[in-house]
PDB file of the backbone (N, CA, C, O) and the ligand in Angstrom, with CONECT records:
HET    LIG  A 101      27
ATOM      1  N   PRO A   1     -41.914  13.322 -40.008  1.00  0.00           N
ATOM      2  CA  PRO A   1     -42.328  12.177 -40.808  1.00  0.00           C
ATOM      3  C   PRO A   1     -41.221  11.126 -40.882  1.00  0.00           C
ATOM      4  O   PRO A   1     -40.033  11.450 -40.860  1.00  0.00           O
ATOM      5  N   LYS A   2     -41.632   9.875 -40.968  1.00  0.00           N
ATOM      6  CA  LYS A   2     -40.653   8.799 -41.046  1.00  0.00           C
ATOM      7  C   LYS A   2     -40.528   8.300 -42.481  1.00  0.00           C
ATOM      8  O   LYS A   2     -41.475   8.373 -43.263  1.00  0.00           O
ATOM      9  N   ALA A   3     -39.368   7.802 -42.805  1.00  0.00           N
ATOM     10  CA  ALA A   3     -39.151   7.265 -44.146  1.00  0.00           C
ATOM     11  C   ALA A   3     -38.223   6.063 -44.037  1.00  0.00           C
ATOM     12  O   ALA A   3     -37.321   6.033 -43.200  1.00  0.00           O
ATOM     13  N   ASP A   4     -38.453   5.088 -44.883  1.00  0.00           N
ATOM     14  CA  ASP A   4     -37.554   3.939 -44.965  1.00  0.00           C
ATOM     15  C   ASP A   4     -36.742   4.054 -46.247  1.00  0.00           C
ATOM     16  O   ASP A   4     -37.283   4.371 -47.306  1.00  0.00           O
ATOM     17  N   ILE A   5     -35.469   3.800 -46.149  1.00  0.00           N
ATOM     18  CA  ILE A   5     -34.621   3.720 -47.335  1.00  0.00           C
ATOM     19  C   ILE A   5     -34.168   2.277 -47.441  1.00  0.00           C
ATOM     20  O   ILE A   5     -33.459   1.780 -46.566  1.00  0.00           O
ATOM     21  N   ASP A   6     -34.575   1.598 -48.514  1.00  0.00           N
ATOM     22  CA  ASP A   6     -34.260   0.189 -48.695  1.00  0.00           C
ATOM     23  C   ASP A   6     -33.215   0.062 -49.803  1.00  0.00           C
ATOM     24  O   ASP A   6     -33.485   0.375 -50.963  1.00  0.00           O
ATOM     25  N   SER A   7     -32.041  -0.392 -49.439  1.00  0.00           N
ATOM     26  CA  SER A   7     -30.965  -0.488 -50.437  1.00  0.00           C
ATOM     27  C   SER A   7     -30.713  -1.936 -50.853  1.00  0.00           C
ATOM     28  O   SER A   7     -29.614  -2.290 -51.282  1.00  0.00           O
ATOM     29  N   GLU A   8     -31.751  -2.769 -50.717  1.00  0.00           N
ATOM     30  CA  GLU A   8     -31.539  -4.177 -51.046  1.00  0.00           C
ATOM     31  C   GLU A   8     -31.204  -4.382 -52.514  1.00  0.00           C
ATOM     32  O   GLU A   8     -30.383  -5.238 -52.846  1.00  0.00           O
ATOM     33  N   TRP A   9     -31.837  -3.596 -53.414  1.00  0.00           N
ATOM     34  CA  TRP A   9     -31.682  -3.868 -54.854  1.00  0.00           C
ATOM     35  C   TRP A   9     -30.855  -2.827 -55.582  1.00  0.00           C
ATOM     36  O   TRP A   9     -30.319  -3.109 -56.654  1.00  0.00           O
ATOM     37  N   THR A  10     -30.740  -1.647 -55.032  1.00  0.00           N
ATOM     38  CA  THR A  10     -29.979  -0.613 -55.726  1.00  0.00           C
ATOM     39  C   THR A  10     -29.406   0.339 -54.689  1.00  0.00           C
ATOM     40  O   THR A  10     -29.811   0.333 -53.527  1.00  0.00           O
ATOM     41  N   GLY A  11     -28.466   1.150 -55.124  1.00  0.00           N
ATOM     42  CA  GLY A  11     -27.848   2.092 -54.203  1.00  0.00           C
ATOM     43  C   GLY A  11     -26.394   2.311 -54.569  1.00  0.00           C
ATOM     44  O   GLY A  11     -25.945   1.911 -55.643  1.00  0.00           O
ATOM     45  N   ASN A  12     -25.673   2.937 -53.685  1.00  0.00           N
ATOM     46  CA  ASN A  12     -24.252   3.166 -53.933  1.00  0.00           C
ATOM     47  C   ASN A  12     -23.442   2.436 -52.856  1.00  0.00           C
ATOM     48  O   ASN A  12     -23.962   1.538 -52.194  1.00  0.00           O
ATOM     49  N   TRP A  13     -22.198   2.811 -52.682  1.00  0.00           N
ATOM     50  CA  TRP A  13     -21.331   2.077 -51.748  1.00  0.00           C
ATOM     51  C   TRP A  13     -21.873   2.093 -50.320  1.00  0.00           C
ATOM     52  O   TRP A  13     -21.539   1.214 -49.526  1.00  0.00           O
ATOM     53  N   THR A  14     -22.696   3.069 -49.989  1.00  0.00           N
ATOM     54  CA  THR A  14     -23.190   3.151 -48.613  1.00  0.00           C
ATOM     55  C   THR A  14     -24.088   1.966 -48.249  1.00  0.00           C
ATOM     56  O   THR A  14     -24.313   1.698 -47.069  1.00  0.00           O
ATOM     57  N   ARG A  15     -24.601   1.259 -49.257  1.00  0.00           N
ATOM     58  CA  ARG A  15     -25.457   0.104 -48.951  1.00  0.00           C
ATOM     59  C   ARG A  15     -24.660  -1.040 -48.337  1.00  0.00           C
ATOM     60  O   ARG A  15     -25.237  -1.994 -47.817  1.00  0.00           O
ATOM     61  N   PHE A  16     -23.335  -0.945 -48.397  1.00  0.00           N
ATOM     62  CA  PHE A  16     -22.497  -2.002 -47.829  1.00  0.00           C
ATOM     63  C   PHE A  16     -21.996  -1.661 -46.428  1.00  0.00           C
ATOM     64  O   PHE A  16     -21.194  -2.403 -45.860  1.00  0.00           O
ATOM     65  N   VAL A  17     -22.463  -0.543 -45.865  1.00  0.00           N
ATOM     66  CA  VAL A  17     -22.064  -0.168 -44.502  1.00  0.00           C
ATOM     67  C   VAL A  17     -22.760  -1.100 -43.517  1.00  0.00           C
ATOM     68  O   VAL A  17     -23.989  -1.154 -43.460  1.00  0.00           O
ATOM     69  N   ASN A  18     -21.970  -1.826 -42.751  1.00  0.00           N
ATOM     70  CA  ASN A  18     -22.517  -2.762 -41.763  1.00  0.00           C
ATOM     71  C   ASN A  18     -22.761  -2.080 -40.428  1.00  0.00           C
ATOM     72  O   ASN A  18     -22.269  -0.983 -40.161  1.00  0.00           O
ATOM     73  N   HIS A  19     -23.541  -2.771 -39.594  1.00  0.00           N
ATOM     74  CA  HIS A  19     -23.844  -2.273 -38.255  1.00  0.00           C
ATOM     75  C   HIS A  19     -22.697  -2.538 -37.287  1.00  0.00           C
ATOM     76  O   HIS A  19     -22.024  -3.565 -37.377  1.00  0.00           O
ATOM     77  N   SER A  20     -22.480  -1.619 -36.372  1.00  0.00           N
ATOM     78  CA  SER A  20     -21.582  -1.847 -35.249  1.00  0.00           C
ATOM     79  C   SER A  20     -22.110  -1.083 -34.043  1.00  0.00           C
ATOM     80  O   SER A  20     -22.709  -0.017 -34.179  1.00  0.00           O
ATOM     81  N   CYS A  21     -21.876  -1.650 -32.849  1.00  0.00           N
ATOM     82  CA  CYS A  21     -22.218  -0.933 -31.622  1.00  0.00           C
ATOM     83  C   CYS A  21     -21.181   0.122 -31.287  1.00  0.00           C
ATOM     84  O   CYS A  21     -21.413   0.989 -30.445  1.00  0.00           O
ATOM     85  N   GLU A  22     -20.037   0.045 -31.951  1.00  0.00           N
ATOM     86  CA  GLU A  22     -18.999   1.067 -31.785  1.00  0.00           C
ATOM     87  C   GLU A  22     -18.646   1.586 -33.173  1.00  0.00           C
ATOM     88  O   GLU A  22     -17.547   1.347 -33.675  1.00  0.00           O
ATOM     89  N   PRO A  23     -19.585   2.295 -33.784  1.00  0.00           N
ATOM     90  CA  PRO A  23     -19.421   2.701 -35.180  1.00  0.00           C
ATOM     91  C   PRO A  23     -18.418   3.836 -35.340  1.00  0.00           C
ATOM     92  O   PRO A  23     -18.166   4.605 -34.412  1.00  0.00           O
ATOM     93  N   ASN A  24     -17.851   3.922 -36.544  1.00  0.00           N
ATOM     94  CA  ASN A  24     -16.962   5.050 -36.855  1.00  0.00           C
ATOM     95  C   ASN A  24     -17.648   6.069 -37.760  1.00  0.00           C
ATOM     96  O   ASN A  24     -17.037   7.050 -38.185  1.00  0.00           O
ATOM     97  N   ALA A  25     -18.925   5.823 -38.048  1.00  0.00           N
ATOM     98  CA  ALA A  25     -19.691   6.749 -38.890  1.00  0.00           C
ATOM     99  C   ALA A  25     -21.155   6.680 -38.470  1.00  0.00           C
ATOM    100  O   ALA A  25     -21.546   5.814 -37.688  1.00  0.00           O
ATOM    101  N   ARG A  26     -21.948   7.586 -38.990  1.00  0.00           N
ATOM    102  CA  ARG A  26     -23.381   7.566 -38.685  1.00  0.00           C
ATOM    103  C   ARG A  26     -24.171   7.948 -39.936  1.00  0.00           C
ATOM    104  O   ARG A  26     -23.703   8.687 -40.802  1.00  0.00           O
ATOM    105  N   PHE A  27     -25.373   7.418 -39.989  1.00  0.00           N
ATOM    106  CA  PHE A  27     -26.309   7.841 -41.033  1.00  0.00           C
ATOM    107  C   PHE A  27     -26.943   9.130 -40.538  1.00  0.00           C
ATOM    108  O   PHE A  27     -27.377   9.212 -39.389  1.00  0.00           O
ATOM    109  N   TRP A  28     -26.998  10.135 -41.403  1.00  0.00           N
ATOM    110  CA  TRP A  28     -27.490  11.428 -40.961  1.00  0.00           C
ATOM    111  C   TRP A  28     -28.367  12.030 -42.060  1.00  0.00           C
ATOM    112  O   TRP A  28     -27.910  12.223 -43.187  1.00  0.00           O
ATOM    113  N   PRO A  29     -29.617  12.323 -41.733  1.00  0.00           N
ATOM    114  CA  PRO A  29     -30.509  12.844 -42.770  1.00  0.00           C
ATOM    115  C   PRO A  29     -30.293  14.336 -43.053  1.00  0.00           C
ATOM    116  O   PRO A  29     -30.104  15.140 -42.140  1.00  0.00           O
ATOM    117  N   TYR A  30     -30.328  14.671 -44.316  1.00  0.00           N
ATOM    118  CA  TYR A  30     -30.251  16.068 -44.731  1.00  0.00           C
ATOM    119  C   TYR A  30     -31.373  16.331 -45.721  1.00  0.00           C
ATOM    120  O   TYR A  30     -31.743  15.459 -46.507  1.00  0.00           O
ATOM    121  N   ARG A  31     -31.897  17.523 -45.672  1.00  0.00           N
ATOM    122  CA  ARG A  31     -32.885  17.908 -46.670  1.00  0.00           C
ATOM    123  C   ARG A  31     -32.188  18.763 -47.718  1.00  0.00           C
ATOM    124  O   ARG A  31     -31.559  19.769 -47.391  1.00  0.00           O
ATOM    125  N   VAL A  32     -32.301  18.360 -48.970  1.00  0.00           N
ATOM    126  CA  VAL A  32     -31.728  19.120 -50.078  1.00  0.00           C
ATOM    127  C   VAL A  32     -32.887  19.528 -50.969  1.00  0.00           C
ATOM    128  O   VAL A  32     -33.390  18.711 -51.741  1.00  0.00           O
ATOM    129  N   GLY A  33     -33.317  20.772 -50.874  1.00  0.00           N
ATOM    130  CA  GLY A  33     -34.510  21.205 -51.600  1.00  0.00           C
ATOM    131  C   GLY A  33     -35.695  20.405 -51.093  1.00  0.00           C
ATOM    132  O   GLY A  33     -35.997  20.404 -49.900  1.00  0.00           O
ATOM    133  N   ASN A  34     -36.371  19.716 -52.026  1.00  0.00           N
ATOM    134  CA  ASN A  34     -37.522  18.897 -51.641  1.00  0.00           C
ATOM    135  C   ASN A  34     -37.142  17.460 -51.330  1.00  0.00           C
ATOM    136  O   ASN A  34     -38.000  16.631 -51.029  1.00  0.00           O
ATOM    137  N   HIS A  35     -35.854  17.172 -51.405  1.00  0.00           N
ATOM    138  CA  HIS A  35     -35.419  15.788 -51.236  1.00  0.00           C
ATOM    139  C   HIS A  35     -34.805  15.569 -49.859  1.00  0.00           C
ATOM    140  O   HIS A  35     -34.061  16.402 -49.342  1.00  0.00           O
ATOM    141  N   LEU A  36     -35.145  14.408 -49.280  1.00  0.00           N
ATOM    142  CA  LEU A  36     -34.495  13.988 -48.050  1.00  0.00           C
ATOM    143  C   LEU A  36     -33.395  13.005 -48.449  1.00  0.00           C
ATOM    144  O   LEU A  36     -33.668  11.978 -49.070  1.00  0.00           O
ATOM    145  N   VAL A  37     -32.170  13.321 -48.093  1.00  0.00           N
ATOM    146  CA  VAL A  37     -31.065  12.420 -48.422  1.00  0.00           C
ATOM    147  C   VAL A  37     -30.418  11.957 -47.133  1.00  0.00           C
ATOM    148  O   VAL A  37     -30.487  12.635 -46.107  1.00  0.00           O
ATOM    149  N   MET A  38     -29.792  10.802 -47.197  1.00  0.00           N
ATOM    150  CA  MET A  38     -29.102  10.254 -46.042  1.00  0.00           C
ATOM    151  C   MET A  38     -27.613  10.246 -46.353  1.00  0.00           C
ATOM    152  O   MET A  38     -27.183   9.671 -47.352  1.00  0.00           O
ATOM    153  N   VAL A  39     -26.844  10.876 -45.509  1.00  0.00           N
ATOM    154  CA  VAL A  39     -25.401  10.874 -45.725  1.00  0.00           C
ATOM    155  C   VAL A  39     -24.753   9.940 -44.703  1.00  0.00           C
ATOM    156  O   VAL A  39     -25.312   9.671 -43.640  1.00  0.00           O
ATOM    157  N   VAL A  40     -23.596   9.467 -45.041  1.00  0.00           N
ATOM    158  CA  VAL A  40     -22.785   8.704 -44.086  1.00  0.00           C
ATOM    159  C   VAL A  40     -21.667   9.640 -43.650  1.00  0.00           C
ATOM    160  O   VAL A  40     -20.809  10.029 -44.443  1.00  0.00           O
ATOM    161  N   GLU A  41     -21.699   9.988 -42.380  1.00  0.00           N
ATOM    162  CA  GLU A  41     -20.778  10.995 -41.850  1.00  0.00           C
ATOM    163  C   GLU A  41     -19.849  10.332 -40.832  1.00  0.00           C
ATOM    164  O   GLU A  41     -20.308   9.638 -39.925  1.00  0.00           O
ATOM    165  N   ALA A  42     -18.553  10.547 -40.986  1.00  0.00           N
ATOM    166  CA  ALA A  42     -17.587   9.979 -40.032  1.00  0.00           C
ATOM    167  C   ALA A  42     -17.779  10.621 -38.663  1.00  0.00           C
ATOM    168  O   ALA A  42     -18.013  11.825 -38.558  1.00  0.00           O
ATOM    169  N   VAL A  43     -17.679   9.808 -37.618  1.00  0.00           N
ATOM    170  CA  VAL A  43     -17.748  10.343 -36.251  1.00  0.00           C
ATOM    171  C   VAL A  43     -16.373  10.300 -35.593  1.00  0.00           C
ATOM    172  O   VAL A  43     -16.203  10.723 -34.449  1.00  0.00           O
ATOM    173  N   GLU A  44     -15.402   9.785 -36.329  1.00  0.00           N
ATOM    174  CA  GLU A  44     -14.021   9.779 -35.863  1.00  0.00           C
ATOM    175  C   GLU A  44     -13.134   9.631 -37.093  1.00  0.00           C
ATOM    176  O   GLU A  44     -13.623   9.365 -38.191  1.00  0.00           O
ATOM    177  N   GLU A  45     -11.855   9.800 -36.907  1.00  0.00           N
ATOM    178  CA  GLU A  45     -10.946   9.620 -38.041  1.00  0.00           C
ATOM    179  C   GLU A  45     -10.995   8.160 -38.494  1.00  0.00           C
ATOM    180  O   GLU A  45     -10.904   7.245 -37.676  1.00  0.00           O
ATOM    181  N   ILE A  46     -11.136   7.958 -39.779  1.00  0.00           N
ATOM    182  CA  ILE A  46     -11.202   6.604 -40.329  1.00  0.00           C
ATOM    183  C   ILE A  46     -10.001   6.413 -41.250  1.00  0.00           C
ATOM    184  O   ILE A  46      -9.901   7.058 -42.294  1.00  0.00           O
ATOM    185  N   LEU A  47      -9.109   5.541 -40.865  1.00  0.00           N
ATOM    186  CA  LEU A  47      -7.917   5.303 -41.667  1.00  0.00           C
ATOM    187  C   LEU A  47      -8.263   4.468 -42.889  1.00  0.00           C
ATOM    188  O   LEU A  47      -9.194   3.662 -42.866  1.00  0.00           O
ATOM    189  N   ALA A  48      -7.508   4.672 -43.945  1.00  0.00           N
ATOM    190  CA  ALA A  48      -7.716   3.913 -45.182  1.00  0.00           C
ATOM    191  C   ALA A  48      -7.656   2.419 -44.874  1.00  0.00           C
ATOM    192  O   ALA A  48      -6.783   1.964 -44.136  1.00  0.00           O
ATOM    193  N   GLY A  49      -8.575   1.673 -45.437  1.00  0.00           N
ATOM    194  CA  GLY A  49      -8.599   0.231 -45.235  1.00  0.00           C
ATOM    195  C   GLY A  49      -9.474  -0.201 -44.072  1.00  0.00           C
ATOM    196  O   GLY A  49      -9.713  -1.395 -43.890  1.00  0.00           O
ATOM    197  N   THR A  50      -9.962   0.761 -43.272  1.00  0.00           N
ATOM    198  CA  THR A  50     -10.829   0.433 -42.143  1.00  0.00           C
ATOM    199  C   THR A  50     -12.271   0.292 -42.622  1.00  0.00           C
ATOM    200  O   THR A  50     -12.746   1.107 -43.413  1.00  0.00           O
ATOM    201  N   GLU A  51     -12.973  -0.745 -42.143  1.00  0.00           N
ATOM    202  CA  GLU A  51     -14.373  -0.900 -42.496  1.00  0.00           C
ATOM    203  C   GLU A  51     -15.177   0.268 -41.919  1.00  0.00           C
ATOM    204  O   GLU A  51     -14.996   0.653 -40.763  1.00  0.00           O
ATOM    205  N   ILE A  52     -16.051   0.813 -42.732  1.00  0.00           N
ATOM    206  CA  ILE A  52     -16.937   1.882 -42.266  1.00  0.00           C
ATOM    207  C   ILE A  52     -18.198   1.231 -41.720  1.00  0.00           C
ATOM    208  O   ILE A  52     -18.852   0.443 -42.403  1.00  0.00           O
ATOM    209  N   THR A  53     -18.531   1.573 -40.469  1.00  0.00           N
ATOM    210  CA  THR A  53     -19.704   0.996 -39.809  1.00  0.00           C
ATOM    211  C   THR A  53     -20.554   2.110 -39.212  1.00  0.00           C
ATOM    212  O   THR A  53     -20.082   3.217 -38.955  1.00  0.00           O
ATOM    213  N   ALA A  54     -21.820   1.779 -39.002  1.00  0.00           N
ATOM    214  CA  ALA A  54     -22.752   2.732 -38.383  1.00  0.00           C
ATOM    215  C   ALA A  54     -23.690   1.952 -37.470  1.00  0.00           C
ATOM    216  O   ALA A  54     -23.864   0.744 -37.630  1.00  0.00           O
ATOM    217  N   ASP A  55     -24.284   2.642 -36.524  1.00  0.00           N
ATOM    218  CA  ASP A  55     -25.274   2.031 -35.635  1.00  0.00           C
ATOM    219  C   ASP A  55     -26.615   2.025 -36.360  1.00  0.00           C
ATOM    220  O   ASP A  55     -27.165   3.087 -36.652  1.00  0.00           O
ATOM    221  N   TYR A  56     -27.140   0.851 -36.652  1.00  0.00           N
ATOM    222  CA  TYR A  56     -28.406   0.755 -37.379  1.00  0.00           C
ATOM    223  C   TYR A  56     -29.580   1.236 -36.521  1.00  0.00           C
ATOM    224  O   TYR A  56     -30.615   1.644 -37.049  1.00  0.00           O
ATOM    225  N   GLY A  57     -29.415   1.187 -35.225  1.00  0.00           N
ATOM    226  CA  GLY A  57     -30.492   1.632 -34.344  1.00  0.00           C
ATOM    227  C   GLY A  57     -31.341   0.468 -33.843  1.00  0.00           C
ATOM    228  O   GLY A  57     -31.416  -0.590 -34.468  1.00  0.00           O
ATOM    229  N   LYS A  58     -31.983   0.700 -32.686  1.00  0.00           N
ATOM    230  CA  LYS A  58     -32.768  -0.356 -32.026  1.00  0.00           C
ATOM    231  C   LYS A  58     -33.913  -0.855 -32.899  1.00  0.00           C
ATOM    232  O   LYS A  58     -34.228  -2.046 -32.903  1.00  0.00           O
ATOM    233  N   GLU A  59     -34.533   0.061 -33.636  1.00  0.00           N
ATOM    234  CA  GLU A  59     -35.714  -0.312 -34.414  1.00  0.00           C
ATOM    235  C   GLU A  59     -35.350  -1.334 -35.497  1.00  0.00           C
ATOM    236  O   GLU A  59     -36.059  -2.319 -35.704  1.00  0.00           O
ATOM    237  N   TYR A  60     -34.232  -1.078 -36.181  1.00  0.00           N
ATOM    238  CA  TYR A  60     -33.794  -2.006 -37.235  1.00  0.00           C
ATOM    239  C   TYR A  60     -33.448  -3.357 -36.628  1.00  0.00           C
ATOM    240  O   TYR A  60     -33.858  -4.401 -37.135  1.00  0.00           O
ATOM    241  N   LEU A  61     -32.691  -3.326 -35.539  1.00  0.00           N
ATOM    242  CA  LEU A  61     -32.237  -4.574 -34.929  1.00  0.00           C
ATOM    243  C   LEU A  61     -33.406  -5.370 -34.366  1.00  0.00           C
ATOM    244  O   LEU A  61     -33.391  -6.601 -34.391  1.00  0.00           O
ATOM    245  N   ALA A  62     -34.427  -4.666 -33.854  1.00  0.00           N
ATOM    246  CA  ALA A  62     -35.603  -5.353 -33.332  1.00  0.00           C
ATOM    247  C   ALA A  62     -36.374  -6.019 -34.467  1.00  0.00           C
ATOM    248  O   ALA A  62     -36.943  -7.097 -34.293  1.00  0.00           O
ATOM    249  N   ARG A  63     -36.389  -5.369 -35.631  1.00  0.00           N
ATOM    250  CA  ARG A  63     -37.168  -5.892 -36.753  1.00  0.00           C
ATOM    251  C   ARG A  63     -36.435  -7.017 -37.481  1.00  0.00           C
ATOM    252  O   ARG A  63     -37.045  -8.016 -37.862  1.00  0.00           O
ATOM    253  N   TYR A  64     -35.138  -6.852 -37.671  1.00  0.00           N
ATOM    254  CA  TYR A  64     -34.407  -7.809 -38.510  1.00  0.00           C
ATOM    255  C   TYR A  64     -33.471  -8.726 -37.736  1.00  0.00           C
ATOM    256  O   TYR A  64     -32.821  -9.588 -38.328  1.00  0.00           O
ATOM    257  N   GLY A  65     -33.393  -8.552 -36.418  1.00  0.00           N
ATOM    258  CA  GLY A  65     -32.566  -9.441 -35.625  1.00  0.00           C
ATOM    259  C   GLY A  65     -31.291  -8.778 -35.173  1.00  0.00           C
ATOM    260  O   GLY A  65     -30.824  -7.811 -35.775  1.00  0.00           O
ATOM    261  N   PRO A  66     -30.731  -9.311 -34.101  1.00  0.00           N
ATOM    262  CA  PRO A  66     -29.522  -8.707 -33.542  1.00  0.00           C
ATOM    263  C   PRO A  66     -28.282  -9.061 -34.355  1.00  0.00           C
ATOM    264  O   PRO A  66     -27.760 -10.170 -34.241  1.00  0.00           O
ATOM    265  N   HIS A  67     -27.813  -8.132 -35.169  1.00  0.00           N
ATOM    266  CA  HIS A  67     -26.608  -8.363 -35.958  1.00  0.00           C
ATOM    267  C   HIS A  67     -25.373  -7.875 -35.215  1.00  0.00           C
ATOM    268  O   HIS A  67     -24.248  -7.948 -35.707  1.00  0.00           O
ATOM    269  N   CYS A  68     -25.630  -7.371 -34.005  1.00  0.00           N
ATOM    270  CA  CYS A  68     -24.531  -6.761 -33.270  1.00  0.00           C
ATOM    271  C   CYS A  68     -23.505  -7.832 -32.872  1.00  0.00           C
ATOM    272  O   CYS A  68     -23.848  -8.821 -32.224  1.00  0.00           O
ATOM    273  N   LEU A  69     -22.290  -7.627 -33.253  1.00  0.00           N
ATOM    274  CA  LEU A  69     -21.248  -8.600 -32.958  1.00  0.00           C
ATOM    275  C   LEU A  69     -20.406  -8.176 -31.771  1.00  0.00           C
ATOM    276  O   LEU A  69     -19.432  -8.847 -31.431  1.00  0.00           O
ATOM    277  N   CYS A  70     -20.774  -7.055 -31.127  1.00  0.00           N
ATOM    278  CA  CYS A  70     -19.941  -6.599 -30.005  1.00  0.00           C
ATOM    279  C   CYS A  70     -20.602  -6.973 -28.682  1.00  0.00           C
ATOM    280  O   CYS A  70     -20.061  -6.678 -27.616  1.00  0.00           O
TER     281      CYS A  70
HETATM  282  C1  LIG A 101     -27.118  -2.542 -45.686  1.00  0.00           C
HETATM  283  S1  LIG A 101     -26.685  -4.251 -45.694  1.00  0.00           S1+
HETATM  284  C2  LIG A 101     -24.963  -4.171 -45.300  1.00  0.00           C
HETATM  285  C3  LIG A 101     -24.122  -4.822 -46.358  1.00  0.00           C
HETATM  286  C4  LIG A 101     -24.202  -6.334 -46.354  1.00  0.00           C
HETATM  287  N1  LIG A 101     -23.384  -6.904 -45.275  1.00  0.00           N
HETATM  288  C5  LIG A 101     -23.715  -6.880 -47.684  1.00  0.00           C
HETATM  289  O1  LIG A 101     -22.667  -7.521 -47.758  1.00  0.00           O
HETATM  290  O2  LIG A 101     -24.378  -6.604 -48.709  1.00  0.00           O1-
HETATM  291  C6  LIG A 101     -27.455  -4.778 -44.202  1.00  0.00           C
HETATM  292  C7  LIG A 101     -27.340  -6.249 -43.926  1.00  0.00           C
HETATM  293  O3  LIG A 101     -25.990  -6.620 -43.677  1.00  0.00           O
HETATM  294  C8  LIG A 101     -25.929  -7.579 -42.631  1.00  0.00           C
HETATM  295  N2  LIG A 101     -25.194  -7.010 -41.512  1.00  0.00           N
HETATM  296  C9  LIG A 101     -24.996  -5.689 -41.244  1.00  0.00           C
HETATM  297  N3  LIG A 101     -24.256  -5.497 -40.163  1.00  0.00           N
HETATM  298  C10 LIG A 101     -23.955  -6.747 -39.696  1.00  0.00           C
HETATM  299  C11 LIG A 101     -23.200  -7.230 -38.568  1.00  0.00           C
HETATM  300  N4  LIG A 101     -22.629  -6.404 -37.715  1.00  0.00           N
HETATM  301  N5  LIG A 101     -23.113  -8.581 -38.404  1.00  0.00           N
HETATM  302  C12 LIG A 101     -23.703  -9.424 -39.273  1.00  0.00           C
HETATM  303  N6  LIG A 101     -24.419  -9.026 -40.349  1.00  0.00           N
HETATM  304  C13 LIG A 101     -24.554  -7.701 -40.557  1.00  0.00           C
HETATM  305  C14 LIG A 101     -27.367  -7.920 -42.256  1.00  0.00           C
HETATM  306  O4  LIG A 101     -27.797  -9.011 -43.021  1.00  0.00           O
HETATM  307  C15 LIG A 101     -28.085  -6.666 -42.674  1.00  0.00           C
HETATM  308  O5  LIG A 101     -29.459  -6.867 -42.918  1.00  0.00           O
CONECT  282  283
CONECT  283  282  284  291
CONECT  284  283  285
CONECT  285  284  286
CONECT  286  285  287  288
CONECT  287  286
CONECT  288  286  289  290
CONECT  289  288
CONECT  290  288
CONECT  291  283  292
CONECT  292  291  293  307
CONECT  293  292  294
CONECT  294  293  295  305
CONECT  295  294  296  304
CONECT  296  295  297
CONECT  297  296  298
CONECT  298  297  299  304
CONECT  299  298  300  301
CONECT  300  299
CONECT  301  299  302
CONECT  302  301  303
CONECT  303  302  304
CONECT  304  295  298  303
CONECT  305  294  306  307
CONECT  306  305
CONECT  307  292  305  308
CONECT  308  307
END
């Protein structure tokens, strides 16, 4: 099943994760009991002060426009 998570109006710090074609983290779904949660998981060492980015995926970019700056 597919689900959309919209963080436009509420959320935590993860709502500020921007897209990158060379991301240092990824959105990764986990099921916790009956809940589907999305975690932000590092895919490489991220030094303090580095912007955390993730690949939004083709579907998002096709729908909302190419935000890719690389
Ligand atoms: C989840 S929000 C990310 C946080 C947002 N930049 C902010 O300051 O609230 C997603 C939105 O951020 C912007 N965005 C994300 N990645 C971007 C990028 N690489 N270049 C330009 N805009 C980006 C787009 O407007 C996108 O719809």
